[in-house]
C-alpha positions as CSV (number, residue, x, y, z in Angstrom):
1,M,-66.9,56.5,8.2
2,G,-67.1,53.4,10.4
3,S,-65.1,52.7,13.6
4,V,-62.4,50.2,14.0
5,W,-65.0,47.6,15.0
6,G,-67.2,48.1,11.9
7,F,-69.8,50.1,13.8
8,A,-71.3,53.3,12.3
9,M,-70.1,56.4,14.1
10,A,-72.7,57.2,16.7
11,P,-73.4,60.5,18.5
12,R,-71.1,61.2,21.4
13,A,-72.1,59.1,24.4
14,N,-73.4,60.7,27.6
15,W,-72.0,57.9,29.7
16,K,-69.6,55.0,29.2
17,G,-69.1,52.0,31.5
18,F,-70.3,48.4,31.8
19,L,-73.5,46.5,31.7
20,K,-73.6,43.6,34.2
21,L,-75.9,40.6,34.7
22,S,-74.6,38.3,37.4
23,L,-71.1,37.4,36.2
24,V,-71.7,38.4,32.6
25,S,-70.6,42.0,31.7
26,C,-69.7,44.0,28.6
27,S,-68.5,47.5,27.8
28,I,-71.3,49.8,26.8
29,A,-72.1,53.4,25.9
30,L,-75.3,55.3,26.7
31,V,-76.7,58.3,24.8
32,Q,-80.0,60.2,25.3
33,A,-82.6,58.9,22.9
34,T,-84.3,62.3,22.3
35,S,-83.1,65.7,21.2
36,S,-84.6,69.2,21.4
37,K,-81.8,71.0,19.5
38,D,-84.2,72.0,16.6
39,R,-86.6,73.9,18.9
40,V,-87.0,77.6,18.5
41,R,-84.8,79.3,21.1
42,F,-84.9,82.9,22.3
43,N,-82.3,85.4,23.6
44,I,-83.0,88.2,25.9
45,I,-82.6,91.5,24.0
46,N,-82.3,95.1,25.3
47,R,-85.3,96.8,23.8
48,E,-83.6,100.2,23.7
49,T,-80.4,99.1,21.9
50,G,-81.4,95.9,20.2
51,N,-78.3,94.2,21.7
52,R,-78.3,90.8,23.4
53,V,-78.4,90.8,27.2
54,R,-75.6,88.8,28.9
55,Y,-75.6,87.5,32.4
56,R,-72.6,87.8,34.7
57,Q,-71.5,85.5,37.5
58,V,-71.0,87.9,40.4
59,D,-70.4,87.6,44.1
60,A,-73.7,88.0,45.9
61,E,-72.2,90.2,48.6
62,T,-69.5,92.2,46.8
63,G,-71.0,92.4,43.3
64,D,-67.6,91.5,41.8
65,D,-67.2,89.2,38.8
66,V,-66.1,85.7,39.8
67,P,-63.7,84.0,37.3
68,E,-64.6,80.5,36.3
69,E,-61.7,78.9,38.1
70,D,-63.0,80.3,41.4
71,R,-66.5,78.9,41.0
72,V,-67.2,75.8,43.0
73,K,-70.4,74.0,44.0
74,G,-71.5,74.4,47.6
75,Y,-74.2,72.8,49.8
76,K,-76.0,75.2,52.2
77,T,-76.2,73.8,55.8
78,A,-78.7,74.6,58.5
79,D,-76.6,77.4,60.0
80,G,-76.3,79.2,56.6
81,S,-72.7,78.2,55.8
82,Y,-71.7,76.3,52.8
83,V,-69.8,73.0,52.4
84,L,-67.7,73.3,49.3
85,L,-67.3,70.3,46.9
86,E,-64.6,70.2,44.3
87,P,-65.3,68.7,40.9
88,E,-62.8,65.8,41.5
89,E,-64.6,65.0,44.9
90,L,-67.9,64.7,43.1
91,D,-66.3,62.4,40.5
92,E,-65.1,60.1,43.2
93,V,-68.4,59.5,45.0
94,A,-68.0,55.8,45.8
95,L,-70.9,54.1,44.0
96,E,-70.6,51.1,41.7
97,S,-73.4,52.6,39.6
98,T,-71.1,55.5,38.7
99,H,-69.4,53.2,36.1
100,T,-71.5,50.0,36.1
101,I,-75.1,49.4,35.2
102,E,-75.9,46.1,37.1
103,I,-79.3,44.6,36.5
104,D,-80.8,43.9,39.9
105,S,-84.1,42.2,38.9
106,F,-86.5,41.5,36.0
107,V,-90.2,42.3,36.0
108,P,-93.1,42.1,33.4
109,R,-93.3,45.4,31.5
110,K,-97.0,45.8,32.4
111,D,-96.0,46.0,36.1
112,I,-94.4,49.5,35.6
113,D,-96.9,52.3,35.4
114,E,-96.4,54.8,32.6
115,I,-96.3,57.7,35.2
116,Y,-92.8,56.5,36.4
117,L,-91.3,56.8,32.9
118,D,-88.9,59.8,32.5
119,T,-85.9,60.2,30.1
120,P,-85.2,57.5,27.5
121,Y,-81.6,56.5,26.5
122,Y,-80.0,54.1,24.0
123,L,-77.6,51.5,25.2
124,F,-75.2,49.9,22.7
125,P,-71.9,48.0,22.8
126,D,-68.8,50.2,23.1
127,D,-66.4,47.6,21.6
128,E,-66.5,44.4,19.5
129,V,-65.5,42.2,22.4
130,G,-68.7,43.0,24.4
131,T,-71.1,42.6,21.5
132,E,-71.9,38.9,22.1
133,A,-72.5,39.4,25.8
134,F,-74.7,42.4,25.0
135,A,-76.7,40.4,22.5
136,V,-77.2,37.5,25.0
137,I,-78.6,39.9,27.7
138,R,-80.8,41.7,25.1
139,E,-82.3,38.4,23.6
140,A,-82.9,36.9,27.0
141,M,-85.1,39.8,27.9
142,R,-86.8,39.6,24.5
143,S,-87.6,35.9,24.8
144,T,-88.9,36.1,28.3
145,A,-90.8,39.3,27.8
146,L,-89.2,40.8,30.9
147,V,-87.6,44.2,31.4
148,G,-84.5,44.7,33.6
149,L,-84.2,47.1,36.5
150,A,-80.8,48.6,37.1
151,R,-79.1,51.8,38.5
152,A,-76.8,54.3,37.0
153,V,-75.3,57.7,38.1
154,L,-76.2,60.2,35.4
155,H,-75.9,64.0,35.8
156,N,-74.8,63.7,39.5
157,H,-77.9,61.7,40.5
158,E,-78.4,57.9,40.7
159,H,-81.3,56.9,38.5
160,V,-83.3,53.6,38.3
161,L,-83.3,52.4,34.7
162,M,-85.8,50.2,33.0
163,L,-84.0,48.2,30.3
164,E,-85.8,46.6,27.4
165,P,-84.8,45.3,23.9
166,F,-85.1,47.9,21.2
167,D,-84.2,46.8,17.7
168,K,-80.5,45.7,17.8
169,G,-79.9,47.7,21.0
170,I,-81.4,48.2,24.4
171,K,-83.6,51.1,25.5
172,A,-82.9,52.4,29.0
173,T,-85.7,54.6,30.5
174,A,-84.9,56.5,33.6
175,L,-87.7,56.0,36.1
176,R,-89.0,58.6,38.6
177,Y,-88.8,57.7,42.3
178,A,-92.0,57.1,44.2
179,D,-91.6,60.3,46.2
180,E,-91.5,62.3,43.0
181,I,-95.0,61.1,42.0
182,R,-97.9,63.3,43.3
183,D,-100.8,61.5,44.9
184,A,-103.7,61.3,42.4
185,K,-106.2,61.4,45.2
186,D,-105.2,65.0,45.9
187,Y,-106.7,65.9,42.5
188,F,-109.3,63.2,41.7
189,S,-111.0,62.7,45.1
190,E,-113.4,65.5,44.7
191,I,-114.6,64.5,41.3
192,G,-118.2,63.4,41.7
193,D,-119.5,59.9,40.8
194,V,-121.3,60.2,37.5
195,K,-123.5,57.4,36.0
196,V,-123.2,57.9,32.3
197,P,-126.6,57.3,30.5
198,K,-126.5,54.4,28.1
199,D,-127.6,56.5,25.0
200,M,-124.8,59.1,25.7
201,L,-122.2,56.4,26.1
202,E,-123.3,54.8,22.8
203,L,-123.0,58.1,21.0
204,A,-119.6,58.7,22.5
205,E,-118.4,55.2,21.6
206,H,-119.6,55.8,18.0
207,I,-117.5,59.0,17.8
208,L,-114.4,57.1,19.2
209,K,-114.8,54.3,16.6
210,T,-115.0,56.7,13.7
211,K,-111.8,58.4,14.9
212,R,-110.0,55.1,15.5
213,G,-106.6,54.6,13.8
214,H,-103.1,53.4,14.2
215,F,-100.4,55.2,16.2
216,D,-97.9,57.0,13.9
217,M,-96.0,59.7,15.7
218,S,-94.7,61.0,12.3
219,K,-98.1,62.5,11.7
220,Y,-97.7,64.8,14.7
221,S,-95.7,67.9,15.0
222,D,-95.3,70.7,17.6
223,R,-98.0,73.1,16.5
224,Y,-96.9,75.7,19.0
225,E,-93.5,75.5,17.5
226,D,-95.0,75.9,14.0
227,A,-97.1,78.9,15.3
228,L,-93.9,80.5,16.7
229,K,-92.2,80.2,13.4
230,A,-95.2,81.7,11.6
231,L,-95.2,84.6,14.1
232,I,-91.5,85.2,13.5
233,K,-91.9,85.1,9.8
234,A,-94.8,87.5,9.9
235,K,-92.9,90.0,12.0
236,Q,-89.9,89.7,9.6
237,A,-92.2,90.6,6.7
238,G,-93.9,93.5,8.6
239,Q,-97.2,91.7,8.6
240,P,-99.7,91.4,11.5
241,A,-99.4,88.4,13.8
242,P,-101.7,85.4,13.0
243,K,-104.9,85.4,15.0
244,L,-105.5,83.1,17.9
245,P,-108.2,80.4,17.1
246,A,-111.5,80.6,19.0
247,Q,-111.3,78.9,22.4
248,P,-113.7,76.1,23.3
249,S,-116.0,76.4,26.3
250,N,-117.9,74.0,28.6
251,V,-120.7,72.1,26.8
252,I,-124.1,73.1,28.3
253,N,-126.3,70.5,26.4
254,L,-124.1,67.4,26.3
255,M,-126.6,65.2,24.5
256,D,-127.0,67.8,21.7
257,A,-123.3,68.2,21.3
258,L,-122.9,64.4,21.1
259,R,-125.6,64.2,18.4
260,R,-124.1,66.9,16.4
261,S,-120.7,65.3,16.7
262,V,-122.0,62.0,15.4
263,K,-123.6,63.7,12.4
264,S,-120.3,65.6,11.6
265,E,-118.3,62.4,11.9
266,R,-120.6,60.4,9.6
267,G,-119.5,62.4,6.7
268,S,-115.8,61.6,7.4
269,D,-116.2,57.8,7.6
270,A,-113.8,56.1,5.1
271,A,-115.5,54.2,2.3
272,P,-114.4,50.5,1.9
273,Q,-111.6,50.1,-0.6
274,R,-112.5,48.4,-3.9
275,G,-111.0,45.1,-4.7
276,K,-110.9,44.0,-1.0
277,T,-112.7,40.7,-0.2
278,R,-115.5,41.4,2.2
279,V,-116.1,38.9,5.0
280,R,-119.8,38.2,5.3
281,A,-121.1,38.7,8.8
282,S,-123.1,36.0,10.5
283,A,-126.8,36.4,10.8
284,A,-126.5,37.0,14.6
285,A,-123.8,39.6,14.0
286,R,-125.9,41.4,11.4
287,K,-128.9,41.4,13.7
288,R,-126.8,42.9,16.5
289,G,-125.5,45.6,14.2
290,A,-129.0,46.5,13.0
291,A,-130.2,46.8,16.5
292,K,-127.4,49.1,17.5
293,T,-127.9,51.2,14.4
294,K,-131.6,51.6,15.4
295,R,-130.5,52.7,18.9
296,L,-128.1,55.3,17.5
297,K,-130.7,56.7,15.1
298,R,-133.2,57.0,18.0
299,A,-130.6,58.7,20.2
300,S,-129.6,61.2,17.4
């Protein structure tokens, strides 16, 4: 059933407010773009009784149960005491980004390293009046190939959002702050400098090219999740648990492993489809291809 504005009913929004660009603004809603509700989830069970274990909220000193109306958030200070914060006080933290996503600047998408990307969200108009302004902001980003940087308070934290056109809407990706990123030098600095021999590199390149394809996430699934379901199904049927596959180990003779990999991949090369028009390679291209084939044969 559609809404009064003709929109399809969307999942409940995590956040509602305004999207603002200079003096242009519109009412929007934001919802998390991913969901993990279908993952296998476990309860803690009492092995002796088979009953579920429940956790109680108790006073750390007295051990007494604390009713929900008496539970309040507290910040621990240096002297060990707590500053109590009521829910309404947290709701009234005076930040514009609590209710407005104002785009501060625009940058090329390539300027933002993938390591900063965190949680993705969908932004969409919350009423018919704001649809045109929303579309103007979206299409301006699309035509200039720029992404917007803005801020929003989500889950009691202010996040920097990267905004980019996505179909008819806008994808907002929460970015990690610089102090949340570990310095790669702490882990990579001790890796030795290795000059890869040309014949090894050519064999590895050949393996990569035989495995080259197009990205399609629908081809992938969580195999650990599938294995969990298989384990649960086996135990329900009183059958033994599936065996763990053999684990790989460090390659001792790298050149030999590369050669055997090339041979195994040769059998999986896709044959050209019939009926397709072949483009004849130039004499120079055929000559280069023949020379490379000779080098691969010599190496393997």
